[in-house]
N, CA, C and O atoms as CSV, one atom per row, in Angstrom:
chain,resi,resn,atom,element,x,y,z
A,1,MET,N,N,12.816,-3.050,7.815
A,1,MET,CA,C,12.437,-3.455,6.475
A,1,MET,C,C,10.980,-3.903,6.493
A,1,MET,O,O,10.439,-4.278,7.533
A,2,THR,N,N,10.370,-3.855,5.333
A,2,THR,CA,C,8.951,-4.192,5.268
A,2,THR,C,C,8.735,-5.701,5.163
A,2,THR,O,O,9.584,-6.431,4.651
A,3,GLU,N,N,7.602,-6.141,5.648
A,3,GLU,CA,C,7.265,-7.560,5.645
A,3,GLU,C,C,7.321,-8.191,4.251
A,3,GLU,O,O,7.867,-9.287,4.120
A,4,PRO,N,N,6.780,-7.550,3.196
A,4,PRO,CA,C,6.866,-8.185,1.866
A,4,PRO,C,C,8.310,-8.441,1.429
A,4,PRO,O,O,8.592,-9.470,0.814
A,5,LEU,N,N,9.209,-7.536,1.731
A,5,LEU,CA,C,10.615,-7.726,1.371
A,5,LEU,C,C,11.213,-8.893,2.149
A,5,LEU,O,O,11.925,-9.722,1.581
A,6,ILE,N,N,10.931,-8.958,3.423
A,6,ILE,CA,C,11.451,-10.039,4.266
A,6,ILE,C,C,10.968,-11.388,3.747
A,6,ILE,O,O,11.756,-12.321,3.590
A,7,GLU,N,N,9.670,-11.484,3.483
A,7,GLU,CA,C,9.113,-12.743,2.989
A,7,GLU,C,C,9.679,-13.100,1.616
A,7,GLU,O,O,9.949,-14.270,1.344
A,8,PHE,N,N,9.858,-12.109,0.757
A,8,PHE,CA,C,10.428,-12.350,-0.564
A,8,PHE,C,C,11.821,-12.961,-0.444
A,8,PHE,O,O,12.128,-13.957,-1.099
A,9,ILE,N,N,12.650,-12.366,0.385
A,9,ILE,CA,C,14.025,-12.858,0.558
A,9,ILE,C,C,14.013,-14.279,1.125
A,9,ILE,O,O,14.711,-15.158,0.618
A,10,LYS,N,N,13.232,-14.500,2.162
A,10,LYS,CA,C,13.173,-15.833,2.772
A,10,LYS,C,C,12.685,-16.884,1.776
A,10,LYS,O,O,13.263,-17.966,1.670
A,11,GLU,N,N,11.614,-16.554,1.047
A,11,GLU,CA,C,11.062,-17.509,0.087
A,11,GLU,C,C,12.054,-17.833,-1.019
A,11,GLU,O,O,12.217,-18.996,-1.389
A,12,ARG,N,N,12.711,-16.818,-1.545
A,12,ARG,CA,C,13.686,-17.051,-2.618
A,12,ARG,C,C,14.883,-17.844,-2.117
A,12,ARG,O,O,15.372,-18.737,-2.808
A,13,ARG,N,N,15.353,-17.523,-0.930
A,13,ARG,CA,C,16.495,-18.254,-0.365
A,13,ARG,C,C,16.141,-19.727,-0.191
A,13,ARG,O,O,16.914,-20.616,-0.547
A,14,ARG,N,N,14.970,-19.958,0.358
A,14,ARG,CA,C,14.543,-21.353,0.580
A,14,ARG,C,C,14.311,-22.089,-0.734
A,14,ARG,O,O,14.628,-23.273,-0.849
A,15,ALA,N,N,13.758,-21.391,-1.727
A,15,ALA,CA,C,13.526,-22.010,-3.034
A,15,ALA,C,C,14.842,-22.435,-3.688
A,15,ALA,O,O,14.897,-23.428,-4.413
A,16,MET,N,N,15.896,-21.666,-3.418
A,16,MET,CA,C,17.221,-22.001,-3.954
A,16,MET,C,C,17.964,-22.974,-3.040
A,16,MET,O,O,19.106,-23.348,-3.310
A,17,ARG,N,N,17.298,-23.380,-1.949
A,17,ARG,CA,C,17.870,-24.304,-0.967
A,17,ARG,C,C,19.211,-23.787,-0.416
A,17,ARG,O,O,20.194,-24.521,-0.318
A,18,LEU,N,N,19.207,-22.505,-0.064
A,18,LEU,CA,C,20.402,-21.883,0.496
A,18,LEU,C,C,20.211,-21.652,1.987
A,18,LEU,O,O,19.123,-21.297,2.440
A,19,THR,N,N,21.271,-21.855,2.735
A,19,THR,CA,C,21.263,-21.446,4.130
A,19,THR,C,C,21.503,-19.939,4.161
A,19,THR,O,O,21.874,-19.338,3.153
A,20,GLN,N,N,21.291,-19.349,5.307
A,20,GLN,CA,C,21.590,-17.919,5.434
A,20,GLN,C,C,23.074,-17.671,5.142
A,20,GLN,O,O,23.420,-16.689,4.486
A,21,LYS,N,N,23.933,-18.543,5.618
A,21,LYS,CA,C,25.373,-18.380,5.402
A,21,LYS,C,C,25.715,-18.471,3.914
A,21,LYS,O,O,26.526,-17.692,3.414
A,22,GLU,N,N,25.101,-19.417,3.211
A,22,GLU,CA,C,25.362,-19.555,1.776
A,22,GLU,C,C,24.874,-18.330,1.010
A,22,GLU,O,O,25.543,-17.866,0.087
A,23,LEU,N,N,23.712,-17.807,1.388
A,23,LEU,CA,C,23.200,-16.597,0.750
A,23,LEU,C,C,24.147,-15.431,1.001
A,23,LEU,O,O,24.456,-14.671,0.084
A,24,ALA,N,N,24.603,-15.289,2.225
A,24,ALA,CA,C,25.537,-14.218,2.560
A,24,ALA,C,C,26.798,-14.315,1.711
A,24,ALA,O,O,27.270,-13.310,1.179
A,25,ASN,N,N,27.343,-15.515,1.582
A,25,ASN,CA,C,28.559,-15.702,0.789
A,25,ASN,C,C,28.331,-15.358,-0.677
A,25,ASN,O,O,29.153,-14.679,-1.293
A,26,ARG,N,N,27.234,-15.819,-1.228
A,26,ARG,CA,C,26.949,-15.546,-2.646
A,26,ARG,C,C,26.703,-14.066,-2.909
A,26,ARG,O,O,27.079,-13.546,-3.960
A,27,ALA,N,N,26.079,-13.396,-1.961
A,27,ALA,CA,C,25.755,-11.976,-2.127
A,27,ALA,C,C,26.923,-11.068,-1.770
A,27,ALA,O,O,26.920,-9.886,-2.116
A,28,GLY,N,N,27.915,-11.607,-1.085
A,28,GLY,CA,C,29.052,-10.789,-0.677
A,28,GLY,C,C,28.758,-9.901,0.510
A,28,GLY,O,O,29.322,-8.815,0.645
A,29,VAL,N,N,27.864,-10.373,1.376
A,29,VAL,CA,C,27.542,-9.639,2.605
A,29,VAL,C,C,27.787,-10.570,3.776
A,29,VAL,O,O,28.004,-11.767,3.588
A,30,GLY,N,N,27.755,-10.035,4.962
A,30,GLY,CA,C,27.982,-10.848,6.149
A,30,GLY,C,C,26.747,-11.636,6.563
A,30,GLY,O,O,25.618,-11.262,6.246
A,31,LEU,N,N,26.979,-12.716,7.268
A,31,LEU,CA,C,25.886,-13.534,7.790
A,31,LEU,C,C,24.991,-12.713,8.712
A,31,LEU,O,O,23.767,-12.836,8.671
A,32,ARG,N,N,25.603,-11.886,9.532
A,32,ARG,CA,C,24.808,-11.045,10.446
A,32,ARG,C,C,23.849,-10.148,9.667
A,32,ARG,O,O,22.724,-9.918,10.110
A,33,PHE,N,N,24.283,-9.634,8.503
A,33,PHE,CA,C,23.410,-8.789,7.684
A,33,PHE,C,C,22.182,-9.585,7.229
A,33,PHE,O,O,21.061,-9.083,7.301
A,34,ILE,N,N,22.386,-10.809,6.764
A,34,ILE,CA,C,21.267,-11.645,6.314
A,34,ILE,C,C,20.315,-11.921,7.474
A,34,ILE,O,O,19.096,-11.852,7.318
A,35,ARG,N,N,20.877,-12.231,8.624
A,35,ARG,CA,C,20.021,-12.465,9.799
A,35,ARG,C,C,19.214,-11.222,10.152
A,35,ARG,O,O,18.013,-11.309,10.407
A,36,ASP,N,N,19.873,-10.066,10.168
A,36,ASP,CA,C,19.176,-8.809,10.469
A,36,ASP,C,C,18.082,-8.535,9.437
A,36,ASP,O,O,16.976,-8.124,9.790
A,37,LEU,N,N,18.393,-8.764,8.176
A,37,LEU,CA,C,17.437,-8.537,7.097
A,37,LEU,C,C,16.205,-9.424,7.269
A,37,LEU,O,O,15.074,-8.945,7.187
A,38,GLU,N,N,16.425,-10.705,7.507
A,38,GLU,CA,C,15.313,-11.641,7.634
A,38,GLU,C,C,14.538,-11.462,8.940
A,38,GLU,O,O,13.408,-11.938,9.055
A,39,GLN,N,N,15.122,-10.792,9.910
A,39,GLN,CA,C,14.420,-10.523,11.168
A,39,GLN,C,C,13.735,-9.157,11.162
A,39,GLN,O,O,13.090,-8.778,12.140
A,40,GLY,N,N,13.875,-8.419,10.060
A,40,GLY,CA,C,13.169,-7.151,9.921
A,40,GLY,C,C,13.821,-5.954,10.564
A,40,GLY,O,O,13.136,-4.995,10.920
A,41,LYS,N,N,15.143,-5.988,10.724
A,41,LYS,CA,C,15.826,-4.818,11.285
A,41,LYS,C,C,15.472,-3.597,10.434
A,41,LYS,O,O,15.474,-3.662,9.204
A,42,THR,N,N,15.176,-2.505,11.093
A,42,THR,CA,C,14.667,-1.331,10.380
A,42,THR,C,C,15.743,-0.459,9.753
A,42,THR,O,O,15.435,0.352,8.879
A,43,SER,N,N,16.983,-0.600,10.167
A,43,SER,CA,C,18.035,0.241,9.593
A,43,SER,C,C,19.110,-0.636,8.958
A,43,SER,O,O,20.027,-1.113,9.627
A,44,LEU,N,N,18.974,-0.832,7.663
A,44,LEU,CA,C,19.934,-1.622,6.904
A,44,LEU,C,C,20.420,-0.808,5.715
A,44,LEU,O,O,19.699,0.045,5.198
A,45,ARG,N,N,21.631,-1.075,5.290
A,45,ARG,CA,C,22.179,-0.362,4.146
A,45,ARG,C,C,21.507,-0.835,2.853
A,45,ARG,O,O,21.467,-2.028,2.552
A,46,LEU,N,N,20.984,0.131,2.102
A,46,LEU,CA,C,20.274,-0.181,0.877
A,46,LEU,C,C,21.180,-0.842,-0.155
A,46,LEU,O,O,20.725,-1.716,-0.894
A,47,ASP,N,N,22.440,-0.452,-0.224
A,47,ASP,CA,C,23.342,-1.078,-1.191
A,47,ASP,C,C,23.511,-2.565,-0.911
A,47,ASP,O,O,23.615,-3.371,-1.836
A,48,LYS,N,N,23.536,-2.923,0.365
A,48,LYS,CA,C,23.663,-4.337,0.718
A,48,LYS,C,C,22.355,-5.089,0.452
A,48,LYS,O,O,22.381,-6.242,0.020
A,49,VAL,N,N,21.223,-4.449,0.707
A,49,VAL,CA,C,19.941,-5.072,0.379
A,49,VAL,C,C,19.911,-5.367,-1.118
A,49,VAL,O,O,19.481,-6.445,-1.532
A,50,ASN,N,N,20.362,-4.420,-1.925
A,50,ASN,CA,C,20.385,-4.620,-3.367
A,50,ASN,C,C,21.366,-5.712,-3.789
A,50,ASN,O,O,21.122,-6.399,-4.780
A,51,GLN,N,N,22.453,-5.886,-3.071
A,51,GLN,CA,C,23.378,-6.985,-3.365
A,51,GLN,C,C,22.662,-8.329,-3.211
A,51,GLN,O,O,22.837,-9.233,-4.028
A,52,VAL,N,N,21.864,-8.445,-2.169
A,52,VAL,CA,C,21.121,-9.682,-1.933
A,52,VAL,C,C,20.043,-9.850,-3.005
A,52,VAL,O,O,19.916,-10.923,-3.595
A,53,LEU,N,N,19.274,-8.803,-3.256
A,53,LEU,CA,C,18.200,-8.883,-4.241
A,53,LEU,C,C,18.724,-9.183,-5.647
A,53,LEU,O,O,18.035,-9.824,-6.440
A,54,ALA,N,N,19.920,-8.730,-5.955
A,54,ALA,CA,C,20.495,-8.964,-7.283
A,54,ALA,C,C,20.620,-10.451,-7.591
A,54,ALA,O,O,20.517,-10.851,-8.751
A,55,LEU,N,N,20.837,-11.266,-6.580
A,55,LEU,CA,C,20.909,-12.717,-6.791
A,55,LEU,C,C,19.592,-13.274,-7.314
A,55,LEU,O,O,19.571,-14.316,-7.970
A,56,PHE,N,N,18.506,-12.589,-7.027
A,56,PHE,CA,C,17.188,-13.029,-7.444
A,56,PHE,C,C,16.664,-12.229,-8.633
A,56,PHE,O,O,15.501,-12.360,-9.015
A,57,GLY,N,N,17.532,-11.398,-9.215
A,57,GLY,CA,C,17.133,-10.599,-10.371
A,57,GLY,C,C,16.246,-9.417,-10.039
A,57,GLY,O,O,15.442,-8.994,-10.869
A,58,HIS,N,N,16.378,-8.877,-8.835
A,58,HIS,CA,C,15.563,-7.747,-8.387
A,58,HIS,C,C,16.438,-6.664,-7.763
A,58,HIS,O,O,17.629,-6.865,-7.525
A,59,ARG,N,N,15.818,-5.507,-7.502
A,59,ARG,CA,C,16.478,-4.421,-6.778
A,59,ARG,C,C,15.423,-3.519,-6.171
A,59,ARG,O,O,14.277,-3.482,-6.619
A,60,MET,N,N,15.830,-2.796,-5.147
A,60,MET,CA,C,14.948,-1.803,-4.529
A,60,MET,C,C,15.036,-0.539,-5.371
A,60,MET,O,O,16.110,-0.159,-5.840
A,61,GLU,N,N,13.892,0.104,-5.553
A,61,GLU,CA,C,13.890,1.382,-6.259
A,61,GLU,C,C,12.663,2.171,-5.833
A,61,GLU,O,O,11.729,1.610,-5.259
A,62,PRO,N,N,12.660,3.464,-6.110
A,62,PRO,CA,C,11.511,4.285,-5.712
A,62,PRO,C,C,10.232,3.845,-6.426
A,62,PRO,O,O,10.242,3.490,-7.604
A,63,VAL,N,N,9.151,3.883,-5.682
A,63,VAL,CA,C,7.835,3.560,-6.223
A,63,VAL,C,C,6.895,4.689,-5.836
A,63,VAL,O,O,6.854,5.112,-4.680
A,64,ALA,N,N,6.151,5.165,-6.803
A,64,ALA,CA,C,5.220,6.257,-6.528
A,64,ALA,C,C,4.078,5.767,-5.639
A,64,ALA,O,O,3.603,4.640,-5.780
A,65,PHE,N,N,3.653,6.619,-4.736
A,65,PHE,CA,C,2.491,6.328,-3.912
A,65,PHE,C,C,1.845,7.642,-3.533
A,65,PHE,O,O,2.462,8.703,-3.617
A,66,ARG,N,N,0.631,7.561,-3.127
A,66,ARG,CA,C,-0.108,8.768,-2.745
A,66,ARG,C,C,-0.457,8.667,-1.274
A,66,ARG,O,O,-1.116,7.722,-0.842
A,67,MET,N,N,-0.013,9.638,-0.517
A,67,MET,CA,C,-0.341,9.664,0.906
A,67,MET,C,C,-1.754,10.217,1.061
A,67,MET,O,O,-2.089,11.259,0.499
A,68,GLU,N,N,-2.565,9.516,1.820
A,68,GLU,CA,C,-3.924,9.970,2.096
A,68,GLU,C,C,-3.883,10.990,3.226
A,68,GLU,O,O,-3.227,10.787,4.248
A,69,LEU,N,N,-4.586,12.068,3.024
A,69,LEU,CA,C,-4.674,13.094,4.067
A,69,LEU,C,C,-5.694,12.677,5.113
A,69,LEU,O,O,-6.762,12.152,4.797
A,70,ASP,N,N,-5.348,12.919,6.336
A,70,ASP,CA,C,-6.252,12.660,7.438
A,70,ASP,C,C,-7.456,13.602,7.319
A,70,ASP,O,O,-7.285,14.780,7.006
A,71,ASP,N,N,-8.652,13.103,7.561
A,71,ASP,CA,C,-9.878,13.922,7.456
A,71,ASP,C,C,-9.780,15.212,8.258
A,71,ASP,O,O,-10.329,16.236,7.850
A,72,GLU,N,N,-9.094,15.175,9.384
A,72,GLU,CA,C,-8.998,16.348,10.240
A,72,GLU,C,C,-8.095,17.420,9.639
A,72,GLU,O,O,-8.225,18.598,9.969
A,73,GLU,N,N,-7.180,17.014,8.758
A,73,GLU,CA,C,-6.260,17.990,8.167
A,73,GLU,C,C,-6.889,18.736,7.020
A,73,GLU,O,O,-6.513,19.879,6.760
A,74,GLY,N,N,-7.828,18.140,6.325
A,74,GLY,CA,C,-8.379,18.721,5.108
A,74,GLY,C,C,-9.505,19.580,5.404
A,74,GLY,O,O,-10.097,20.158,4.493
């Protein structure tokens, strides 16, 4: 997971004065999932990430971006 997402989750959890276990219970996910999420595990289920984000009124969704071509390729 990306650093901005990790920091967002941690900041929101702390602002709500929730432990990782309390966040897991409220989101309906396991404690291990919350720990993995906050530690930046790279392979997490998006539906579960969205369950956590929903508590904060957010969700993951596609965002447009433009990939820059390497000078050597062009």
